[in-house]
C-alpha positions as CSV (number, residue, x, y, z in Angstrom):
1,M,0.0,0.0,0.0
2,V,1.2,3.5,-0.8
3,N,2.3,5.7,2.1
4,E,-0.9,7.2,3.5
5,T,0.7,10.4,4.7
6,L,2.1,11.7,1.4
7,V,0.5,11.6,-2.1
8,D,3.1,12.5,-4.7
9,G,2.0,15.2,-7.0
10,W,3.3,13.5,-10.1
11,A,1.4,10.3,-9.2
12,L,-1.8,12.3,-8.9
13,C,-1.2,14.1,-12.2
14,L,-0.5,10.7,-13.9
15,V,-3.8,9.3,-12.6
16,L,-5.7,12.4,-13.7
17,Q,-4.2,12.3,-17.2
18,N,-4.3,8.6,-17.8
19,C,-7.2,7.0,-15.9
20,D,-10.9,6.9,-16.0
21,A,-13.2,5.3,-13.4
22,S,-12.6,1.8,-14.8
23,C,-8.9,1.7,-15.5
24,T,-5.9,0.5,-13.6
25,P,-3.2,3.2,-13.0
26,P,-0.5,3.3,-15.6
27,A,2.6,1.1,-15.2
28,D,4.8,4.2,-14.9
29,L,2.9,5.3,-11.8
30,Q,4.9,2.7,-9.8
31,E,8.1,4.6,-10.1
32,H,6.4,7.7,-8.7
33,T,5.0,5.9,-5.7
34,R,8.4,4.8,-4.4
35,G,8.1,1.3,-5.8
36,E,4.8,0.6,-4.1
37,K,2.3,-0.7,-6.6
38,L,-1.3,0.5,-6.8
39,V,-3.7,-2.2,-8.0
40,S,-6.7,-0.1,-8.8
41,L,-8.1,3.4,-9.0
42,E,-10.3,2.6,-6.0
43,E,-7.2,1.8,-4.0
44,F,-5.8,5.2,-5.0
45,R,-9.0,6.9,-3.9
46,E,-8.6,5.1,-0.5
47,V,-5.1,6.5,-0.2
48,L,-6.3,10.0,-1.1
49,S,-8.9,9.8,1.7
50,K,-6.1,9.2,4.3
51,A,-3.4,11.4,2.8
52,T,-2.1,14.2,5.0
53,K,0.1,16.0,2.5
54,L,-0.3,16.8,-1.2
55,D,2.6,18.5,-3.0
56,L,1.6,19.9,-6.4
57,G,4.1,22.7,-6.4
58,M,5.6,23.7,-9.7
59,K,3.4,21.3,-11.8
60,S,2.2,24.0,-14.3
61,L,-1.4,23.4,-13.4
62,G,-2.8,26.7,-14.5
63,S,-6.5,27.5,-13.9
64,A,-7.6,24.4,-15.9
65,G,-5.5,22.1,-13.6
66,A,-7.0,23.8,-10.6
67,K,-10.5,23.0,-11.8
68,M,-9.4,19.3,-12.1
69,V,-7.7,19.2,-8.7
70,A,-10.6,20.9,-6.8
71,P,-13.0,17.9,-6.7
72,I,-10.1,15.6,-5.7
73,L,-9.3,17.8,-2.7
74,G,-12.8,17.1,-1.5
75,A,-11.9,13.4,-1.3
76,M,-9.0,14.2,1.0
77,P,-10.5,15.1,4.4
78,A,-7.3,14.2,6.4
79,L,-5.2,16.7,4.4
80,Q,-3.0,18.8,6.6
81,T,-0.5,20.3,4.1
82,L,-1.4,21.5,0.6
83,I,1.4,22.8,-1.6
84,L,0.3,24.5,-4.8
85,F,3.0,27.2,-5.2
86,A,4.2,28.3,-8.6
87,N,1.3,26.9,-10.7
88,R,0.0,30.2,-12.3
89,L,-3.5,29.5,-11.0
90,E,-4.5,33.1,-11.4
91,A,-7.9,34.3,-10.2
92,E,-9.9,31.7,-12.1
93,G,-7.9,28.9,-10.5
94,A,-8.2,30.4,-7.0
95,S,-12.0,30.6,-7.5
96,A,-12.1,27.0,-8.6
97,L,-10.3,25.8,-5.5
98,A,-12.1,28.1,-3.0
99,A,-15.1,26.0,-2.2
100,T,-13.2,22.8,-1.8
101,L,-10.5,24.4,0.4
102,A,-13.2,25.4,2.9
103,E,-13.9,21.7,3.4
104,L,-10.3,20.9,4.5
105,T,-10.9,21.4,8.2
106,Q,-7.6,19.7,9.2
107,L,-5.5,21.8,6.9
108,K,-2.5,23.4,8.8
109,T,-0.3,24.6,5.9
110,L,-1.5,26.1,2.7
111,S,1.1,27.2,0.2
112,L,-0.3,29.3,-2.7
113,G,2.7,31.5,-3.5
114,T,3.6,32.6,-7.0
115,N,0.2,31.9,-8.5
116,F,-0.7,35.5,-9.5
117,V,-4.2,35.3,-8.1
118,G,-4.5,39.0,-7.8
119,A,-7.1,40.9,-5.7
120,E,-10.0,38.9,-7.4
121,G,-8.4,35.6,-6.5
122,A,-7.8,36.8,-2.9
123,E,-11.4,37.7,-2.6
124,A,-12.5,34.3,-3.9
125,L,-10.2,32.6,-1.4
126,S,-11.1,34.7,1.6
127,P,-14.3,32.9,2.7
128,A,-12.5,29.5,2.4
129,I,-9.5,30.6,4.4
130,G,-11.8,32.0,7.1
131,K,-13.2,28.5,7.6
132,L,-9.8,26.8,8.0
133,T,-9.7,27.0,11.7
134,A,-6.6,24.6,12.0
135,L,-4.6,26.7,9.6
136,Q,-1.2,27.7,11.0
137,T,0.8,28.7,7.9
138,L,-0.5,30.5,4.9
139,L,2.0,31.3,2.1
140,L,0.7,33.9,-0.5
141,G,3.8,35.7,-1.7
142,Q,4.2,36.8,-5.3
143,N,0.5,36.8,-6.0
144,E,0.0,40.4,-7.0
145,I,-2.7,40.7,-4.4
146,G,-2.0,44.3,-3.6
147,V,-3.7,46.5,-1.0
148,E,-7.2,45.7,-2.2
149,G,-6.5,42.0,-2.1
150,M,-5.1,42.2,1.4
151,R,-8.1,44.1,2.5
152,R,-10.3,41.3,1.2
153,L,-8.2,38.6,2.9
154,S,-8.1,40.5,6.2
155,V,-11.8,39.8,6.7
156,A,-10.9,36.0,6.8
157,L,-7.9,36.4,8.9
């Protein structure tokens, strides 16, 4: 079984790109799960439900990728660390993630730096961040949030 505390970002991306509900994960997934083989997509979903860390930093997700990742985050209730830095999510991606982020009640660390979400993205994230009562670390550098965006975020903080 795959380590329940860490879901590798590449493994997740491979599954998203290569699997549908009835397929077995691709053979090259094995090398990204530290040699531990997944036998089915259902098993991978089980791992997601127990994962405490997801690192998708620097995966070039963009706003389209954020829309794909958002529903998956909803299947990760134990998540404590979410790393999404340097993905150029922009405002649209931040908006896509916002509702699901609010459901991650155990989240302690959220890394969203270098995504250029702007004031609009900050506004979309604000209600979700306000519901993350376990949150201890929020990284938002290099997002071009500006004074207006900080004003919008301050409501949540």
